[in-house]
Each structure stands twice: as structure tokens, then as C-alpha cells.
C-alpha positions in Angstrom: -35.7 -17.7 -27.4 -34.4 -17.6 -23.8 -35.1 -14.5 -21.8 -32.9 -15.6 -18.9 -29.3 -14.6 -19.6 -28.0 -17.5 -17.5 -29.8 -20.2 -19.6 -27.4 -20.1 -22.5 -24.1 -22.2 -22.4 -22.0 -19.3 -21.1 -22.1 -18.3 -17.4 -21.9 -14.6 -16.4 -19.9 -15.7 -13.3 -17.0 -16.5 -15.6 -16.5 -12.8 -16.4 -15.4 -12.1 -12.9 -12.0 -12.9 -11.3 -12.1 -16.1 -9.3 -11.6 -15.7 -5.5 -8.9 -17.7 -3.9 -9.9 -20.6 -1.6 -8.7 -20.3 2.0 -6.5 -23.4 1.6 -5.1 -22.4 -1.8 -1.4 -21.7 -1.8 0.2 -19.4 -4.4 3.9 -19.2 -5.0 5.6 -16.1 -6.2 8.1 -16.5 -9.1 10.4 -14.1 -7.0 10.4 -16.4 -4.0 13.6 -18.3 -4.6 16.3 -19.7 -2.3 18.6 -16.8 -3.3 16.1 -14.1 -2.4 15.3 -15.9 0.9 18.9 -16.0 1.8 19.5 -12.4 0.9 16.5 -11.3 3.0 17.7 -13.4 5.9 21.2 -11.9 5.7 19.9 -8.3 5.6 17.6 -8.9 8.5 20.4 -10.4 10.5 22.7 -7.5 9.9 19.8 -5.1 10.8 19.1 -7.0 14.1 22.8 -6.6 15.1 23.7 -3.2 13.6 20.4 -1.4 14.5 20.6 -1.8 18.3 24.3 -1.2 18.2 23.9 2.0 16.3 21.1 3.1 18.6 23.3 2.5 21.6 26.2 4.5 20.0 23.9 7.4 19.1 22.1 7.6 22.4 25.1 6.6 24.4 23.1 4.3 26.7 22.4 0.6 26.9 18.6 1.2 27.3 18.3 2.1 23.6 19.2 -1.5 22.6 15.8 -3.1 23.8 13.8 -0.2 22.2 15.6 -0.7 18.9 14.9 -4.4 19.1 11.3 -3.9 19.8 11.1 -1.5 16.8 13.0 -3.9 14.5 10.9 -7.0 15.4 7.6 -5.3 16.3 7.0 -3.2 13.2 7.4 -6.0 10.7 5.1 -8.1 13.0 2.4 -5.5 12.8 2.7 -4.5 9.2 3.4 -8.1 7.8 2.0 -9.5 4.6 -0.7 -12.1 5.1 0.7 -15.5 4.4 4.3 -14.4 4.5 
């Protein structure tokens, strides 16, 4: 009779979720060409309409660079790793 729980044919490490390797790539089933095209179109509209709306609301051209920094900077700071 074995007193060591790791001596039988099952391994206790199999009970835990496997960690991903740094070089392993996973693909989401929702990452399709249609979803990428939709995202690109929405971002393009936001990059044009956002600064334009900011300039109209403030009534000055200097709001355009600030709006662009917000539209580009926030997603860059709060991005998803590997995205």
C-alpha cells in the first residue's frame, strides 16, 4: 500500500487548470472577418466624428487634438493583452 498520493497512476496536478504557455495562441470563436470589419468601421467613424463633435461643442479647433488623444490614448492604456 502506497502512502504517497503521487505514486498511483493518477496525478494530482491534473486536477488543476493548465496554465497557458507564453507562445501559445488562442483564437476566439467570435473573432471573425465580419466582427473585425465592424470594429474597424466603428472606430473609423469615432475617430472622425469624435473630434468633429468636440470642436462643434467647444467651438474651437484646439478640442480636436484633445479628443484624438482621448480616442487613441484610452484604448491604448486599457487594452486587452494580446489584442
